[in-house]
C-alpha atoms as one frame of an Amber mdcrd trajectory, in Angstrom:
protein
 -16.142  51.173-137.148 -12.897  48.801-136.341 -13.612  45.255-137.377 -13.072
  42.328-134.319 -10.770  39.784-135.134 -12.046  36.290-134.735  -8.925  36.207
-132.599 -10.459  38.729-130.039 -13.761  36.352-129.536 -12.287  32.804-128.769
  -9.424  34.573-126.429 -12.720  36.291-124.848 -14.986  33.331-125.221 -12.038
  31.509-123.176 -11.606  33.266-120.021 -15.484  34.150-119.455 -15.525  30.008
-119.016 -11.911  30.600-116.676 -13.764  32.979-114.695 -16.993  31.779-113.488
 -15.423  28.045-113.109 -13.429  29.970-110.335 -15.140  31.706-108.767 -17.005
  28.849-107.339 -13.600  27.647-105.683 -13.575  31.634-104.234 -17.233  30.761
-103.191 -16.102  27.633-101.726 -13.110  29.157-100.150 -11.010  26.216-101.556
  -7.607  25.769-100.968  -5.848  26.724-103.849  -1.489  26.557-103.463   1.031
  29.670-103.326   2.510  28.078-105.547   0.280  27.378-107.924  -2.699  31.144
-107.352   0.400  33.634-107.574   2.031  32.516-111.060  -1.366  32.277-112.292
  -2.251  35.689-111.543   1.443  37.079-112.513   1.064  35.118-116.259  -2.133
  35.895-116.539  -1.155  39.152-115.573   1.790  39.815-118.537  -1.303  37.666
-121.287  -3.261  41.124-120.698  -0.966  43.377-121.459  -0.462  41.427-124.467
  -3.332  41.051-125.697  -4.375  45.545-125.587  -0.928  45.352-127.495  -2.625
  43.742-129.744  -5.333  45.252-129.481  -7.584  42.715-128.432  -9.770  44.375
-126.112 -12.026  41.336-125.878  -9.838  38.993-124.510  -7.529  41.450-122.000
 -11.102  41.681-120.129 -12.088  38.268-120.339  -8.050  37.681-119.183  -8.122
  40.651-116.502 -11.488  38.334-114.541  -9.809  35.561-114.623  -6.391  37.070
-113.342  -8.472  39.060-110.569 -10.425  35.124-109.721  -6.504  33.653-109.533
  -5.433  37.038-107.597  -8.142  36.160-105.543  -7.777  32.175-104.418  -4.388
  34.044-102.872  -5.071  36.755-100.959  -7.038  34.138 -99.668  -4.504  31.630
 -98.907  -2.166  34.319 -97.869
C-alpha cells in the first residue's frame, strides 16, 4: 500500500476550504471580474496537472473543485 505524503493532505485541506467559500459566491451570483476569474481558473488547472505528476491525487481533486468553481464564476459573467 502506498503511503500518502503529508503535503497531499495539507494541499487537499486548503482546496476543500477554498471551494466552499466560492460556492457561496456562485449561489449568491456574485459579480467577479472576468480578469480575476479566468486567470485564476487557468492557473489552478495548471496546478492540478503539477499535482498529478507529483502523484498528489488528493490535492489534485481538491484543486480541481476549486478551479471548477472559478470556471463557473467566469461563465456566469460571460
